[in-house]
C-alpha positions in Angstrom: 0.0 0.0 0.0 2.9 2.3 0.6 3.9 1.9 -2.9 0.4 2.8 -4.1 0.4 5.9 -1.9 3.8 6.9 -3.2 2.6 6.4 -6.7 -0.5 8.5 -6.1 1.6 11.3 -4.6 4.1 11.1 -7.5 1.2 11.1 -9.9 -0.4 14.2 -8.2 2.9 16.0 -8.2 3.5 15.1 -11.8 0.0 16.2 -12.7 0.5 19.5 -10.8 3.8 20.1 -12.6 2.2 19.2 -15.9 -0.6 21.7 -15.2 1.9 24.4 -14.2 3.8 23.7 -17.4 0.6 23.9 -19.4 -0.3 27.2 -17.8 3.2 28.5 -18.5 2.9 27.3 -22.2 -0.5 29.0 -22.4 0.9 32.2 -21.0 3.8 32.1 -23.5 1.4 31.4 -26.3 -0.7 34.4 -25.4 2.4 36.5 -25.1 3.6 35.3 -28.5 0.2 36.0 -30.0 0.2 39.5 -28.5 3.7 40.1 -29.9 2.6 38.9 -33.4 -0.4 41.1 -33.3 1.7 44.1 -32.2 4.1 43.3 -35.1 1.3 43.2 -37.6 0.0 46.4 -36.2 3.4 48.1 -36.6 3.7 46.7 -40.1 0.2 48.0 -41.0 1.1 51.4 -39.7 4.4 51.4 -41.7 2.5 50.2 -44.8 0.0 53.0 -44.4 2.8 55.4 -43.9 4.6 54.1 -47.0 1.4 54.4 -49.1 0.8 57.9 -47.8 4.4 58.8 -48.7 4.0 57.3 -52.2 0.7 59.2 -52.7 2.3 62.4 -51.5 5.2 61.9 -53.9 3.0 61.2 -56.8 0.8 64.2 -56.0 3.9 66.4 -55.9 5.1 65.0 -59.2 1.8 65.7 -60.8 1.7 69.2 -59.4 5.2 69.9 -60.7 4.3 68.6 -64.2 1.1 70.7 -64.2 3.0 73.8 -63.2 5.7 73.1 -65.9 3.0 72.7 -68.5 1.3 75.9 -67.4 4.7 77.7 -67.5 5.3 76.4 -71.0 2.0 77.7 -72.1 2.6 81.1 -70.6 6.2 81.3 -72.1 5.0 80.2 -75.5 2.3 82.9 -75.5 4.7 85.5 -74.4 7.3 84.5 -77.0 4.8 84.4 -79.9 5.1 80.7 -80.7 3.0 77.6 -80.2 3.5 75.4 -77.1 4.8 72.7 -79.4 7.4 75.0 -81.0 8.4 76.5 -77.7 8.8 73.1 -76.1 11.0 71.9 -78.9 13.0 75.2 -78.9 13.2 74.9 -75.1 14.9 71.5 -75.4 17.4 72.8 -77.9 18.0 75.9 -75.8 18.7 73.8 -72.7 21.3 71.9 -74.7 22.8 75.3 -75.7 22.8 76.4 -72.0 19.9 78.8 -72.3 17.1 78.6 -69.7 13.5 78.6 -70.9 12.7 82.0 -69.4 15.7 83.5 -71.3 14.6 81.8 -74.5 11.1 83.4 -74.1 12.8 86.8 -73.8 14.9 86.1 -76.9 11.8 85.1 -78.8 9.9 88.3 -77.6 12.8 90.4 -78.8 12.8 88.5 -82.1 9.0 89.1 -82.5 9.5 92.8 -81.8 12.3 93.0 -84.3 10.1 91.3 -86.9 7.3 93.8 -86.1 9.7 96.7 -86.4 11.2 95.4 -89.7 7.7 95.0 -91.1 6.9 98.6 -90.1 10.1 99.8 -91.9 12.5 100.3 -89.0 15.9 100.6 -90.5 18.1 98.3 -88.3 15.9 95.2 -88.0 14.9 95.5 -91.7 18.5 95.6 -92.7 19.4 92.6 -90.5 16.6 90.4 -91.9 17.5 91.6 -95.4 21.2 90.7 -94.9 20.0 87.2 -94.0 17.5 87.0 -96.9 14.6 86.5 -94.5 11.1 87.9 -95.1 9.2 88.7 -91.9 5.8 88.9 -93.5 3.9 86.4 -95.6 2.5 87.1 -99.1 -0.6 88.8 -97.6 1.6 91.1 -95.5 1.0 89.4 -92.1 3.8 88.7 -89.8 5.2 85.2 -90.1 5.4 82.8 -87.1 8.4 83.7 -85.0 9.3 80.0 -84.6 9.5 79.6 -88.4 11.6 82.8 -88.7 13.9 81.5 -86.0 14.4 78.3 -87.9 15.4 80.3 -91.0 17.8 82.5 -88.9 19.3 79.3 -87.5 19.8 77.9 -91.1 21.6 81.1 -92.2 23.7 81.2 -89.0 24.9 77.6 -89.5 26.2 78.7 -93.0 27.9 81.8 -91.7 31.4 81.9 -90.1 31.5 82.9 -86.5 32.6 86.5 -86.0 31.5 90.1 -85.5 28.9 90.1 -88.3 27.1 87.0 -86.9 27.2 88.5 -83.3 25.9 91.9 -84.5 23.0 90.3 -86.4 22.1 88.2 -83.4 22.1 91.2 -81.2 20.1 93.3 -83.6 17.4 90.6 -83.9 17.3 89.5 -80.3 18.8 92.2 -78.2 21.9 92.1 -76.1 21.3 88.5 -75.1 21.3 87.6 -78.8 25.0 87.0 -78.6 24.5 84.3 -76.1 22.0 82.6 -78.4 24.6 82.0 -81.1 25.2 78.4 -79.9 21.4 77.8 -80.2 21.3 79.5 -83.6 24.2 77.4 -84.9 22.3 74.1 -84.2 
């Protein structure tokens, strides 16, 4: 009987230890579940933050592009060309080291020189004449300044660099015309 009592005591002790171990395992499991839930929560917040950052970045990009398009429209109007012409000229000007706002001013001065030449002003009329370029069409209307610039560019490519080329550029586009020679030579 002593053996049976000893066996019962050992069994109770083992059962109690087993129950304690189960409670500890349960506690660890709940703790692990809470840690996993917390990790998912943190990852969700990071994901939302990343998506918000991505959305903000895309919005900023779209705003910059819309502003650039608006600026191109304004500069094209101010320079007397179409947006398509101004954009193409803007690319060539950038390659020649001329910012778009400076290109717009050059085109404005060219448009003014064309107008003055058409009205008979001596200097611009002589400059266009020296290049063999008509500033008006067959009906007497001013030609498109982008087309005239293309013709000036063709004549400049054929001319040697020097004082004559610089003087013509300055007469047709103001003082900054000299800096446009690289653009006109392309």
